[in-house]
N, C-alpha and C positions, 0 to 999 in steps of 0.2 A: 937496422930500423925496426921498431917495435911493430907487433901485429896490429895494434890499435892504429898506428900511423898509416900503415899501408891500406887498411880498410877505410880510413878517412879519405885517403887519396883516391881510392877507387870510387867511393861514394860521391866525391866532388865531381868526378868524371860523369857519373850517372846523372847527378843533378844538372850538370851543365848540358848534358844531352837532352834533357827535358825542357830546356828553355824554349825550344821551338813551339811546342803546343801552348806554352804560357803566352808567348808573343802573339800567337794566332788565335788566342781564346775568343776574340771577338769576330773572327772570320769563319764562322761555321758554314759548312756546306749546306746548300739547299737540297741535297741528295735525299734527305729524310725529314719528315715532320717530327718535331720533338719538343719536349720541355727544355728550358735552358739549363744545361749542366746539372742534371739530376742524378744523384747516386742511386745505384740499384744493386741488389744481391746477385751473385754469380750463379750460373746453372752448372751443377756438377757434371763432369765429363761422362759419367756412366748413366745419365738421365735419358729416358725415352725421347725427350724433347728434341734432341739433335736429329735423331732418325726421322721424326715426323716433319720437322722444319725442312730438312734437306730434301725429303721426298716431295713435299708440296712445292717447294721452290723449283726443283728439277722438272716438275710437270708443267712449269710455265706460269704458276700462280703467284710468283714473286719475281718481278722483273730484275731487281738488283742482285748482284752477286754477294754472297757472304764471304768474309775474309778468311785467311788461314790461321788466325789467332783465336784460340779457345782457352778459357771458357767465355761464352757469351754472357751478357748480363740479362736479367729478367726484363728490364725495360726495353732493351734492344730487341729481344725476341717478341715482346708485346707489340712493338711497332710493326714487325714483320707479319705477325698474326693479323693485325688490322688490315694490312695491305693485301694479304692472301684472301681474306674474307671479301674485301671489296672487289678483287679481281675475279673471284669465283662467282660473285653476283653478276658481274658484267658478262661472264661467259655462260650464264644460265645454269649454274650448279655444277656439282662434282659427282664423280663415281661414288658408289656406296662406301667403299673403304676409305676414300679421301674425305668424304663428308664426316665420317666418324673421327678421323684424325683431326680435322679442323674444329669440330665441336669439342673434342677433348682439350685442344690447345686454348680455345676460347674460354672454357671453364677454368683451366689452369691459370691463365693470365688475367682473369677478371679483375683482380685488384689493380694491376698495372694498367690495364685498358681503361679503367675508370679514372685512374690518375692522369692518363693522357688527355682525358676529356675535362680535366680540371678538378676532380674530386680530391680532397685532402688525403694524405697518406696516413694509414693507421700506424701508430707508434707502439713500441713494445717488442719484447723478445718472446717468441712462441715456438712450439714444436712444428717443424716444417716437413720432416720426412722421417719415416722409420723403415729400416731395411733389415731383413734376415736372410742369410744365405747358408746353404749346406752343400758340401761336395764330397764325392769319392774320387780320389786320384791314386793311380798306381803308375809309378815310373820314377826314374832318377832325374835329378837336375843335371844338365849338361854343361860342359865347359865352353867358354868362349875363347877364341884365338887372341893372344896378345894382351889380354886384360885379366883382372881378377874376378870378372863377372861370371855368373852362371845363369841358366835360363831353364824354364820348364816348358816343353812342348804342350800346346793347347792352353797355356796359361801365361799370356803376355799382356802388356798394356792394362795392368790391373793394380796400379798404384803401389807396386812393390810387394803385393800380397802373395806369399808363397803358400802353396797347399801342402798339407802333410801327406805322407805316404799312407793312404787309408782315408779315414773320415776326418773332416775338419768343418768348422762352421764359424760364423761370426754374426753379430747383430750390432746395429749402430743406430743412433738418433742424430738428427740435425736440428739444432736450436738456433734460430736466427731472427733478425728483425732490425728495426730502426730505433736507436736510442733517441735521436732527434734528426732533423733534416740533414745534418752534416756528419752523422756518425752511424755506421752500420756495423753489426757484429754477427758472426756466424761461427759455430763450433760443432764438430762432429766427433763425439766420443765413440769408440768401438771396443767391444769385448770379443776376443778370439778364443776359440777352443780347437785344439788339435794336438800337435806334439807337446806344446806348452800353452797353457791358458794364460792370457795376458789382457791388460786393458791399456788403451792408448788414445791419444787424440789423433784421429786419422787426418782430419783437415780442420783448419780454424783460421780466421782472419778478422782484422778490423779495418774498416775503410773510412776515409774522410776525403775532403776535396779542397782545392784552392782554384777558384775560377773553373776552367775546363779541365783541370788536371785532377785525376783520381789518384789518391795515395792509399795503398793497401799494404799491410804488414801481416805476415802469417804464412801458413803453408796450405797450398791447394794445388791439386792436379792441374796441369796445363799442357797445351799442345801447340807447337808452332809448325806450320806446313800444311800441305794438301793431301798427304798420303792417307790411305785407308788403314793399312796394316802397320805403318811405321812412319817416323819422321826423322830427318837427318840429325838434328841436335837436341830437340826437346819433345818428349812425349810423357805419357803417364805410365811408361813401363817401369820406372823406378818410383820409389816413394817421393812425394813432393818435398822439395827443399825449402826450408823456412827462408823467406825472402822479403825484401822490400820491392814493391812493384809500383811503377808510375805509368800512367797512361791517360790519353785524352778520352773523355766520356762521349763527346759528340764529335762527329767527323769535322775535320778542318779542311779548308780548300787549299790544295797544293798548287792550284792555278794551272799547272802543266798536266798532272796526272789525275786530276779530279779529287774526290774525297779521300782523305788520308787519315790513318790511325797510327799512333806511335805507342809502343810498349817497351819499357825498360825494366830490367830485373837485376837485383843484387842479392845474393845469398852466400852462405858459408857452408861448405861441405863438412863431412864428419871428421872428428878428431882421431879416430882409430884407423885411419888409412895407413897402409904399410909403406906408402911412398912419401908423401908430404902431408903433414897435418894441417888442418884448417885452411885449405885453399879456398879462394872465393870463386863463385860462379856468377859471371856478369854477362848480361845479354841485352841486346837492343834490336828491335824489330820495327819495320815500317811496312804497313799494308796500304795499297792504293787500289781504287776502283775507278779506272779511267772510263769504263762504259758499263752498260747493263749486261754485257755478255763476257766481260773479262775482268779478272782481278789478279794482282801479283803482289808478292811480298819480298822484302829484302831483310835479311837478319844476320846478326853476328853474335856469337856466344863464345865466352872464354872461361877456361879454368885457369886462374891466375894467382900468383903469390903463394901464401902459406908459410908455415914455419920454416925458416932458413932460406926462403926464396922471395924475400920482400923486395918490392920495387923501390928504386931510387929515382932521382930526378931524370937521369939519363935514360934509364930503362922504361920509365913511364912514357917518354916520348916515342920510343920504339914500339911499345905496346899499343899506344893509341893509333899509330900509323901501320900496324900490322907487320912490322919488320921482325924477323926471327933473330934470336940471340945465337951465339955460337953453340955448337953441339955440346951438351952437358951443362951449359949455363942457362938453359931456358927457364924462364919464369912464368910462362903462360903456354897454353895449348888453345889455339883459335880454330873455330869453325865459322865459315861465312858463306853465303850464297843467296839464291833466289828460288822462289817457287811460284807457280801460277795455276789458274783454272780458267778454262775457256769454254763457253757454251756455244755449240753450233746451232744452226737454224732448225735442225730436227730435235733439239733439246739434248742431244748427246753431249757429254762433257768430257773434255780432254784435260788432263792435269799432269804436272810434273814438278820435280825438284832437282836442282843441280847445286851442290855445295862443295867447298874445298876446305881442307884441314891443313894447318901449318902453311909454310911458304918456302919457295925456292926463288930467291930474289923477290919480285913483286907478284909472282904467280903462285897459286896453291900447288903444293907438292903431291897431294892426294885428293882425288875427287870421289864423290858418291852421287849416284843418280837414281831417280825414281820416275817411272812413267806409268800412267793409268788412263783407263777409259771407263766412263760410267754410262750405261745405257738405261735411262729411266723408263723407256717404253719398249720393252721386248714384245709386249702386246699393245694393241691400240689404246686400251683403257689405262695402261700403265700398272696393271695389277701384277705384272712380272717385271723385274728389272735385274740387271747384272753389272758386276764390276770385274774388270781385269786389271791386274797390277803387276809390275815388274820392278825390282830394286836391285842395286848393285853397290857393294862397297869394296874398296881395294885393301891390300894387306896391312897398310898402316893406319887405316881408318879406325878411330876410337883408341889408337895405340900411341903411346908417347914415351920418350926415353927418360924423362924425369918423373912425370906423373904416371908411374908404371902400373898403378891400379887401373888406368885407362879412364875413358869418358864414362865414369860410373858414380853412383851414389848407393852406398850400402849394398854393394855387390850386384847391382842391377845396372844395365846400360841406361843412360839418361835419354838416349835417342832410340834407334831402331834395335829391337831385340835380336835381330839376325847377326849383329856384331861385325867384326872385321873380315875381309877377304871372303865375302859371301854373295850369294845370289838368292833371290826369292821370286817365286812365281805364285800368284794367287788368283783364284777365280771364285766368285761368290754369286749365287742366284737367290733372289728373294721372291716370295709370293705373298701378296697382300689381300686380306679379307677384312671385313669390318671388325675391328678390335683385335685382330690377330696378324702377326707377321711371322712367316716361316722362312728359314734360310738353309741353304746347302752350300758348304764351303770346302774348297780344296786348296792345299798349299804345299809347295815344295821349297825347303830351305837347304841350300848347299853351302857348307862352311869349309874354310881352309882350301878354297878352290885351287890356289897355286901351291899348296903344300904337299908333302909326301903322302899324307892320308886325308882323304876328303870325307867329312861326315855329311850324310844326307838324311833329312827328316821329312817324311811324307805324311801330311796330316789330312784327316777328313773329319768334319764335324757337322752336326745338325744343330740348328738353333731355333727357338720359338719364343715369341713374346705375346702374352695374352693380357688384354685389359679385362679383368674380371668385374670391376665395378668402376664408378666414376673416376676414381683416382687410385685404384688398386691394380698393380701390375705383377705378373709372374713371368720370369725369364727362365728358360731351361736350355741346357746345352749337353750334348753327348757326343763324344768323339774318340778317335783312336789315331795314334801316330806311330808309324813304323820307322825305326832308326837303324841306319846302316853305318858301320864303323863308329859305334857309340864312343864318345869322348876321344875320338881320333885314334882308336885302337883298331888296327886292321882285323877284319873278320868278326868283330864283336857286334852282334845285332841285338835289338830289343824293341820293346813297345811301351808306349804310355797310353793310359786310358783315363778319361774324365767324364763324369756325369755330375751335373750341378743344377740346383734350383735356387732362384733368388726371388724373394717377395718384397715389393716396395709399396709403401702407402704414402701418398703425397697429402699435405695438409694446407696447401696454399688456398 
C-alpha cells in the first residue's frame, strides 16, 4: 500500500473523530461567556502568561479549572482575565504582587478584551514578539535507555533546542495576525549561533474554522497532561511536529461531564529515522470540566505506519480498537490514559497522570504514572508557593520492537525527558514580588532503575523572571547537575553547568 494511501486512511480516521464537535457545534456550554466560535492566536508555551494565569487561578480568583491541553488561545485567556478581575473586585483587591500580575495581563489582552465587548478585530500581520537568548552550558548529552534519544540535564522542555558545549545564543521574531475573520497566520523564524549557525522556522501555523471546529496546519509546541516537569505522551521536550490539528473553539456540553474540549492531531515524523521512515503521529484528546474544582483528560496517541509498515483494511480495524499485532508485525505504538487536577478547599491542588503503552490482550502492558501537589499558599498572602512531583516509567516505556528509535522526534523524547525505566523526584519553591518571580528547584532523575548500572542525575537550579517594563521581560537561570554513572558506565561521574539569560518583548 502506498504511503499516500495510508496517510489518507489515517486522515479519514482523524476527520471522523472530529464529527462530534461538529454535531455539537450548536450546543455550547454556558460555562463561559464568549463570542460565537471566534478564531484566536495561540499563546506560546514559553510565555510568562501561563505562570501568571496559573498563579492567580490557584489563589481562588478564577473559579473554573483550566484543562490539561496547551497551548491556550489568546481569546480563551482574555475571558479568564476578565473573570479574575471581576473576582478580585468582589474580594476587595489583591496583594501587591498579584495586582501587578493582573494589571500586566489586562494590558497584554486589551485587544481581545475589547473584542469580547463587541469591538471589531484589527486585521493585518504585525510583529508580536521579539526574543533573544544567550547561554553558557558545560556538560555532555546523556543517553536514554532503549531509544535513540539523548538529553541534556538542566535543558529539557525547550522545543528540542540543544545547547552547545560553551556559548550559544539565538534570536527570534514572531509575526502574526488576522488575514480576515476566518484566517489567522503566525510564523516564528529563529537564528541560532553556537556549534553551527543556522536559520529555521521554529514555529508557524495557519488557522481557519468550520462552525465550532478550528482547523490548524503547521508546527507549534504543545503539551498534553497536568505534569509540571513532564507529560506521558506529548510535551515540548522535542521540536514540534508539523501537524494538522482540529479542535473545538468553544466548550461543548457533554451533558454528563460538563464542558468538554476535543483536540485531534495528525503529523508525520522524520524521514531519516533509522527504524521506519515517515511514520505518522496521530493523537486524540478529550478534556472535561465537570465542576469548578475538578478537571480530567483522556488521550490516545500513536506512532503508526510508515515506509514498509502500511496499514491495510484488516490492520486498520485492529489499530482503531487498540489491539496489538503479533510480535515483529507491529504497525503502531500506542499510548493512552487519563490525567486530572483537583482543587481542594484550601486551594491546594492535587494532580496526576496514569497512562499505558502497548497492550497485553485488552490491558496495557506498560504503565507510567505521575503524581503532584501544588501548594499556592505557603504564606497567607500566597507570595510563597511550592510544587512537589513524582514520576515513574517502566522498562519498556517509550521503547518499541519495530519503532526502535523509540517515542522520539529528531533524537528527543516526545513525552517526558526522563525516558524509560526511570524515576523523577522534583521540588520547586517560588517567591513572588511585584514584577519579579524567584524560584529554587531541586530534581533527582534515576534512570535504568531495573538495569545493571543505574544513572542518577541530581540537579539544582535558581530561576528568576523580571518584568523590566510594560511588556519587557528578562528570564535568568543558573544551575548545576551532578551525574553518577554517566551514560550508564559504572563509576563514571560528571557535572553539567548552565547559566542563561532570555529577553522577551511583547507587542500585543
